[in-house]
matplotlib code that plots the C-alpha trace (Angstrom):
import matplotlib.pyplot as plt

x = [27.9, 24.1, 23.7, 21.0, 20.2, 17.6, 20.6, 21.1, 19.3, 18.8, 17.6, 14.6, 13.5, 14.5, 11.9, 12.7, 10.7, 12.4, 12.3, 9.4, 8.5, 9.8, 6.5, 7.0, 6.2, 3.2, 2.0, 2.3, 0.6, -2.7, -2.7, -3.0, -5.7, -7.8, -7.8, -8.8, -11.1, -13.2, -13.7, -15.9, -13.8, -13.4, -9.6, -10.6, -6.9, -3.5, -1.2, 2.3, 4.6, 7.9, 8.3, 10.6, 11.8, 14.6, 15.4, 13.0, 12.3, 9.5, 5.6, 2.5, -0.4, -3.7, -6.1, -9.5, -11.6, -15.3, -17.9, -20.7, -24.0, -25.2, -22.9, -19.6, -20.7, -21.0, -17.7, -16.9, -17.5, -15.8, -12.8, -12.9, -13.8, -10.1, -7.7, -6.4, -5.7, -4.5, -1.3, 0.4, 2.6, 5.3, 8.9, 11.3, 8.8, 6.9, 2.9, 3.5, -0.1, -2.8, -6.2, -9.5, -9.6, -12.9, -15.9, -18.8, -21.7, -24.6, -27.9, -30.5, -30.2, -27.9, -26.2, -22.3, -20.0, -16.7, -13.5, -10.2, -7.5, -4.1, -1.1, 2.1, 4.8, 8.2, 11.0, 13.1, 16.3]
y = [-27.8, -25.1, -24.1, -24.4, -20.6, -21.8, -23.8, -19.8, -17.3, -14.2, -12.1, -10.6, -14.0, -14.6, -14.1, -12.3, -11.2, -8.7, -9.9, -9.5, -5.6, -5.2, -3.3, -0.7, -1.5, 0.6, -1.0, -4.1, -2.9, -1.7, -4.7, -6.8, -4.3, -4.1, -8.4, -7.6, -5.2, -7.9, -6.8, -4.5, -2.2, 1.5, 3.5, 6.2, 8.4, 7.0, 8.9, 8.0, 10.3, 9.3, 8.0, 7.2, 7.3, 7.0, 2.9, 2.5, 3.9, 3.2, 5.4, 5.9, 5.3, 6.8, 5.0, 5.9, 3.6, 3.5, 0.5, 1.6, -1.1, -3.1, -6.6, -3.3, -2.3, -6.0, -6.6, -2.7, -4.4, -7.2, -5.1, -3.1, -5.6, -7.6, -4.9, -4.7, -7.7, -8.8, -10.3, -8.9, -11.1, -8.1, -9.3, -6.7, -4.9, -4.8, -3.4, -2.0, -0.4, -0.8, 1.1, 2.1, 5.5, 7.3, 5.7, 7.1, 5.8, 6.2, 4.4, 6.5, 7.1, 3.4, 1.7, 4.1, 3.4, 4.8, 3.7, 6.0, 3.9, 4.3, 1.5, 2.0, 0.3, -0.5, -1.7, -4.8, -3.8]
z = [-42.2, -41.5, -37.6, -35.1, -34.0, -32.1, -29.6, -28.8, -25.9, -27.3, -24.2, -26.3, -25.3, -21.9, -19.1, -15.7, -12.8, -11.0, -6.9, -5.2, -3.4, -0.3, 1.7, 4.4, 7.5, 7.8, 4.4, 6.2, 9.4, 6.7, 5.8, 8.1, 9.8, 7.2, 7.2, 10.8, 9.8, 6.8, 3.2, 3.2, 5.6, 3.0, 4.2, 4.8, 6.7, 7.6, 8.9, 11.2, 12.9, 14.7, 17.8, 20.0, 23.8, 25.8, 25.1, 21.7, 19.3, 16.0, 15.1, 15.7, 13.4, 13.4, 11.2, 10.2, 8.2, 7.8, 7.9, 5.5, 5.6, 8.3, 7.4, 7.1, 10.8, 12.8, 11.0, 12.2, 15.5, 15.8, 14.8, 17.9, 20.1, 18.6, 17.9, 21.7, 21.7, 18.5, 18.0, 14.7, 12.6, 12.0, 11.4, 12.5, 14.7, 17.4, 17.9, 21.9, 21.8, 19.7, 20.6, 19.4, 20.1, 18.3, 17.7, 15.7, 14.7, 12.4, 11.9, 9.4, 6.2, 7.3, 9.4, 9.1, 11.3, 11.6, 13.7, 14.3, 15.8, 17.2, 16.8, 18.7, 16.2, 17.6, 16.1, 17.4, 16.9]

ax = plt.figure().add_subplot(projection="3d")
ax.plot(x, y, z, "-o")
ax.set_aspect("equal")
plt.show()
């Protein structure tokens, strides 16, 4: 009587998948802002600071982005127009305020725009 070893599973051959990594709220916010800003945006800086009032808690995010080239500058201008009224899809979070606080625009030697925005992200619970 011979034993059929192919009927048994060995641990080295078993395929295991890790659960998907859960992104923190700041990274999820950055992904949405980058999606809104377009493919030519360059993220320069992201700062996050805790924020709280008597009734709410959350974080204030400051994001600095650079748009280099005429197509990128057009994307930046579109971001400036859309950001304040954009409906963010962040589960468990609420965007209470999204505003553009600084815009630096240069034309020579090549079109360049730097945009700084601040977003107040509140916990929904």
